[in-house]
C-alpha positions in Angstrom: -0.3 -0.2 -0.5 1.3 3.2 -1.2 1.9 5.7 1.9 1.6 9.3 -0.7 -1.8 8.9 -2.0 -1.8 10.4 -5.5 -3.1 14.4 -5.7 -6.1 14.5 -6.9 -6.9 16.5 -10.1 -7.6 20.1 -10.1 -11.2 21.5 -11.5 -10.7 22.1 -15.1 -11.5 26.3 -14.7 -8.1 26.1 -12.6 -6.2 24.6 -15.0 -3.9 26.8 -17.5 -5.6 25.9 -20.7 -8.7 27.8 -18.5 -6.7 31.1 -17.6 -5.6 31.0 -21.2 -8.9 31.1 -22.3 -10.1 33.6 -20.0 -7.0 36.2 -21.9 -8.1 35.1 -25.4 -11.6 36.0 -23.9 -10.0 39.6 -23.1 -9.0 40.1 -26.6 -11.8 39.0 -28.2 -14.4 40.9 -26.6 -12.4 44.1 -26.5 -12.8 44.2 -30.1 -16.5 44.2 -30.2 -16.8 46.2 -26.9 -13.9 48.5 -24.9 -15.6 48.3 -21.8 -17.2 44.8 -21.9 -13.5 43.7 -22.8 -11.8 46.0 -19.8 -14.5 44.2 -17.6 -13.1 40.5 -18.9 -9.5 41.7 -18.3 -10.3 42.6 -14.5 -11.7 39.3 -14.0 -8.6 37.6 -16.1 -6.1 39.6 -14.0 -7.8 37.9 -10.6 -8.1 34.7 -12.1 -4.3 34.5 -12.9 -3.4 35.5 -9.8 -5.9 32.8 -8.3 -6.5 29.9 -10.7 -3.2 28.0 -12.2 -0.4 27.4 -10.1 1.9 29.5 -11.4 4.8 31.3 -10.1 4.9 35.2 -9.7 6.8 35.9 -12.5 4.9 34.2 -14.9 1.7 35.7 -13.0 2.9 39.0 -14.0 3.8 38.1 -17.5 0.1 36.9 -18.1 -1.2 40.3 -16.5 0.7 42.5 -19.2 -0.5 39.6 -21.7 -3.7 40.8 -20.8 -3.0 44.4 -21.3 -1.6 43.9 -24.3 -4.5 41.5 -25.7 -6.9 44.4 -24.4 -5.2 46.8 -26.3 -5.0 44.7 -29.8 -8.8 43.8 -29.5 -9.6 47.2 -28.8 -7.7 48.4 -31.7 -8.7 45.4 -34.1 -12.3 46.5 -33.6 -11.6 50.1 -33.6 -10.5 49.7 -37.7 -13.9 47.6 -38.4 -15.8 50.1 -37.4 -13.5 52.7 -39.2 -13.7 50.4 -42.2 -17.7 49.5 -42.1 -18.5 53.4 -41.7 -16.3 54.0 -44.6 -18.3 51.7 -46.3 -21.5 53.4 -44.9 -20.6 57.4 -46.1 -19.7 55.7 -49.5 -23.6 54.0 -50.1 -24.7 57.4 -48.6 -22.9 59.8 -50.5 -23.5 57.1 -53.7 -27.0 57.0 -52.8 -26.7 61.6 -52.5 -25.7 61.3 -55.9 -28.5 60.9 -58.0 -28.1 60.3 -62.0 -28.7 63.1 -64.7 -31.2 60.7 -65.8 -33.0 61.0 -62.5 -32.6 64.8 -62.1 -34.0 65.0 -65.9 -36.5 62.9 -65.4 -38.1 64.8 -62.1 -37.1 68.1 -62.0 -38.0 70.7 -59.0 -39.4 73.5 -60.4 -39.5 76.8 -58.1 -42.3 79.3 -58.9 -41.4 83.1 -58.5 -42.7 85.0 -56.0 -46.1 86.8 -56.8 -45.2 90.9 -56.7 -47.9 92.7 -55.1 -50.3 94.6 -56.6 -49.2 98.6 -56.1 -52.1 99.9 -58.7 -54.0 103.0 -57.8 -51.9 103.1 -54.4 -50.3 106.9 -53.8 -46.8 106.8 -55.5 -45.2 107.0 -51.8 -46.8 104.5 -50.3 -46.4 102.0 -53.0 -42.3 102.4 -53.4 -42.5 102.4 -49.1 -44.1 99.0 -49.5 -41.9 97.7 -52.6 -38.7 98.3 -50.9 -39.9 96.4 -47.6 -40.3 93.7 -49.6 -37.3 94.1 -50.9 -37.5 95.6 -54.4 -35.8 98.8 -55.6 -38.1 100.9 -57.1 -38.3 103.5 -59.8 -40.9 105.6 -61.1 -42.0 107.9 -64.0 -44.9 110.3 -65.8 -47.9 107.4 -67.0 -48.7 110.2 -69.0 -46.9 111.0 -72.5 -45.6 114.2 -71.0 -42.7 113.2 -69.6 -42.8 115.2 -66.3 -40.4 114.8 -63.2 -41.8 113.9 -59.8 -41.5 115.6 -57.4 -43.6 115.1 -55.0 -44.8 111.6 -54.9 -47.5 111.3 -52.0 -49.4 113.7 -55.0 -48.9 111.1 -57.5 -51.1 107.8 -58.1 -49.9 104.3 -59.2 -51.6 103.6 -62.4 -48.8 100.7 -64.1 -46.1 98.4 -62.6 -43.6 96.5 -64.4 -41.9 94.3 -61.5 -39.0 91.7 -62.3 -38.4 89.1 -59.4 -35.4 88.1 -59.9 -34.0 91.1 -60.1 -35.9 92.7 -57.2 -36.9 95.8 -59.3 -40.1 97.5 -60.0 -40.6 100.3 -62.1 -44.3 102.1 -61.3 -46.0 104.7 -63.7 -48.1 107.5 -62.0 -50.1 110.1 -62.5 -51.2 113.4 -60.3 -53.7 112.4 -58.0 -56.5 114.9 -59.8 -55.5 113.2 -63.2 -56.9 109.8 -64.9 -54.9 107.3 -66.0 -54.0 107.0 -69.9 -55.2 103.2 -71.6 -51.0 102.2 -71.3 -48.1 103.6 -70.4 -47.3 106.8 -72.0 -50.4 107.2 -73.7 -52.4 110.4 -73.6 -54.5 111.6 -70.7 -58.1 110.6 -71.3 -59.7 114.2 -70.3 -63.4 114.4 -70.2 -65.2 116.7 -72.8 -67.4 118.9 -71.6 -71.0 118.6 -73.2 -73.8 120.9 -74.4 -76.3 121.6 -71.6 -77.6 125.0 -72.6 -81.4 125.1 -72.4 -81.5 122.1 -70.4 -83.0 121.9 -66.5 -80.6 122.3 -64.2 -81.0 118.1 -63.3 -80.7 117.3 -66.7 -77.7 119.6 -67.3 -75.8 117.5 -64.2 -77.0 114.3 -65.1 -74.7 115.1 -68.4 -72.4 116.0 -66.7 -71.8 112.9 -64.8 -72.2 110.9 -68.1 -69.6 112.5 -69.8 -67.1 112.1 -66.9 -67.0 115.6 -64.9 -67.9 115.9 -61.6 -70.4 117.8 -60.6 -68.9 118.7 -57.8 -66.7 121.0 -59.7 -69.5 122.6 -61.1 -70.2 126.7 -59.8 -73.6 128.0 -60.6 -73.8 132.3 -60.8 -77.7 133.4 -62.4 -78.3 135.6 -65.2 -80.7 138.5 -64.1 -79.6 141.2 -61.8 -82.6 140.7 -59.8 -82.6 136.9 -58.7 -80.3 135.5 -56.2 -78.0 132.7 -57.3 -78.8 129.2 -55.9 -77.0 127.1 -54.2 -76.8 123.5 -55.7 -79.4 122.0 -53.5 -81.5 124.6 -54.0 -80.8 124.3 -58.0 -81.6 120.5 -57.3 -84.2 121.0 -55.7 -86.2 123.1 -57.8 -84.1 121.4 -60.9 -87.0 121.5 -63.3 -87.2 125.5 -63.3 -83.6 126.2 -63.3 -82.5 126.2 -66.9 -78.7 126.7 -68.1 -78.8 130.1 -70.3 -74.6 129.7 -70.9 -72.1 127.0 -70.0 -67.9 127.3 -69.5 -66.2 125.9 -70.9 -67.9 125.4 -74.4 -69.0 122.3 -76.2 -66.2 119.6 -76.8 -63.4 121.6 -74.7 -61.4 119.0 -72.5 -62.5 119.2 -68.7 -58.7 119.5 -67.5 -57.8 119.4 -63.3 -57.8 122.7 -63.3 -60.3 123.7 -65.6 -63.5 126.1 -64.1 -67.2 124.8 -65.1 -69.1 127.5 -64.9 -73.4 127.1 -65.4 -75.0 131.0 -65.5 -79.0 129.5 -64.6 -82.1 131.1 -65.1 -85.3 130.5 -63.3 -89.0 130.4 -64.9 -92.2 128.3 -64.2 -95.7 127.9 -66.6 -96.6 130.9 -64.8 -93.8 133.6 -65.7 -95.1 135.7 -68.8 -91.0 135.2 -70.0 -90.1 131.9 -70.0 -86.4 132.3 -72.2 -83.1 133.2 -71.6 -81.9 137.1 -71.8 -79.2 137.4 -74.6 -76.5 138.6 -72.2 -76.1 138.0 -68.9 -76.6 140.3 -66.1 -78.4 143.0 -68.1 -81.8 142.5 -67.4 -84.4 142.2 -64.5 -86.0 139.0 -65.1 -89.3 141.2 -63.2 -89.2 144.7 -65.1 -90.7 146.6 -62.4 -87.5 145.8 -60.2 -85.7 148.3 -62.3 -84.5 151.1 -60.7 -85.5 153.3 -64.1 -88.6 151.6 -64.8 -91.0 154.1 -65.3 -88.8 156.8 -65.5 -90.0 157.5 -69.7 -93.7 157.9 -67.8 -96.6 158.5 -70.3 -98.0 162.5 -70.6 -100.5 163.9 -68.3 -103.3 166.0 -69.0 -103.3 169.2 -66.8 -106.0 167.7 -64.4 -103.7 164.7 -63.1 -105.0 162.4 -65.9 -103.4 160.5 -68.9 -103.7 160.1 -72.0 -104.6 156.6 -74.0 -105.6 157.1 -77.9 -107.4 160.1 -77.1 -109.1 158.8 -74.1 -108.5 160.5 -70.1 -108.2 159.2 -66.9 -107.7 160.8 -63.6 -104.9 159.4 -61.4 -106.8 160.2 -58.4 -103.7 162.5 -57.4 -101.5 159.8 -56.6 -99.5 157.2 -59.4 -98.4 154.6 -56.8 -99.6 151.7 -55.2 -98.9 149.4 -58.5 -98.8 146.2 -58.0 -95.5 143.9 -59.6 -96.8 140.6 -58.3 -94.1 137.9 -57.2 -90.7 140.1 -56.2 -87.6 139.6 -54.3 -86.7 140.8 -51.1 -83.5 143.1 -51.1 -84.1 143.5 -54.8 -84.6 146.8 -56.7 -87.6 148.1 -57.5 -90.0 151.0 -58.9 -92.1 153.4 -58.5 -91.8 154.2 -54.7 -94.9 152.6 -53.0 -95.7 149.4 -55.3 -96.3 146.9 -54.1 -95.7 143.0 -54.2 -95.1 139.4 -52.5 -92.6 136.7 -52.3 -92.6 133.4 -53.3 -93.5 132.5 -49.3 -96.7 135.0 -49.9 -95.0 137.7 -47.6 -96.2 141.4 -48.5 -93.7 143.2 -49.6 -93.7 147.6 -50.7 -91.2 149.7 -53.0 -89.4 151.9 -51.0 -85.9 153.6 -50.4 -83.1 151.1 -48.8 -80.5 152.2 -46.7 -78.4 153.3 -49.8 -81.2 155.4 -50.6 -82.5 153.5 -53.9 -85.5 152.0 -54.3 -85.6 148.5 -52.9 -88.3 145.7 -51.5 -88.9 145.4 -48.3 -92.0 144.0 -45.9 -95.3 145.9 -45.7 
């Protein structure tokens, strides 16, 4: 019987091959993940110092070997990553470079930005808004007169020509009280004065509107010395009684921004004896009795105070006053003194000296 029993075999995980396997695992795992390889390296160092029956120098060598294997594995892993990254970048670049056929097959058309419409705006505001939108603005006269634009706020845009690519815009404008021509550089289409002589006031105003003349520009006057000038509202209220006797300018004359449109009116109704315009303005009285010289050519009288008329005579009764003039206008000249009349409102009037010493109609 052997007094020294045999040494029992070591477990496989404490053998030298197992230690070398752990060291190889350090390099393998380090190639894929440095952090995981580092943890395995720590475990390998512990294993070589605890598990195999190695000498101290062998254990130190195994520890350094684990570090070297981790470094080599990490380096190989980085190289592999760089290769894969390079391949991915190359694929991305190839995918990003489209073939000419593909580009030509599906072109991308970009629509140019639409320029705002400034027609009808004051020129200064249009230029300000265009510059805010990034455009370089210019301007010129839209008419054929080639005028220099000084005060831009007094001009209105009629036409515009914009270049969206170059970011430029050119405005064609006219003065604010002028009509736009049919095209840039054309003649200003001023309205022409119609013939309204003989027409009633309301008809004349309608004709002016149709011709393009603004009725607000029309001034009025009367043609008689004893009739006051009506306002536009008064003439319109009784528009069928007021008639145009004279007009300015004449028929077919251009009515420009500086033209004065003037209508001289006469008034009569079916009740008036005189229903026509005088031959000239401001030379006659509508009511003859309103003429200060009316009655100055009195007919001859007899010594007894009568008048002779076709061989017959009559007595005046000592007074030549008291004749009736019909409808009169307050403040108008009148004759003879003492004559009576009524206003359109029915107020009784009498002819007598006024503040200027001349006979005028005043309340009885």
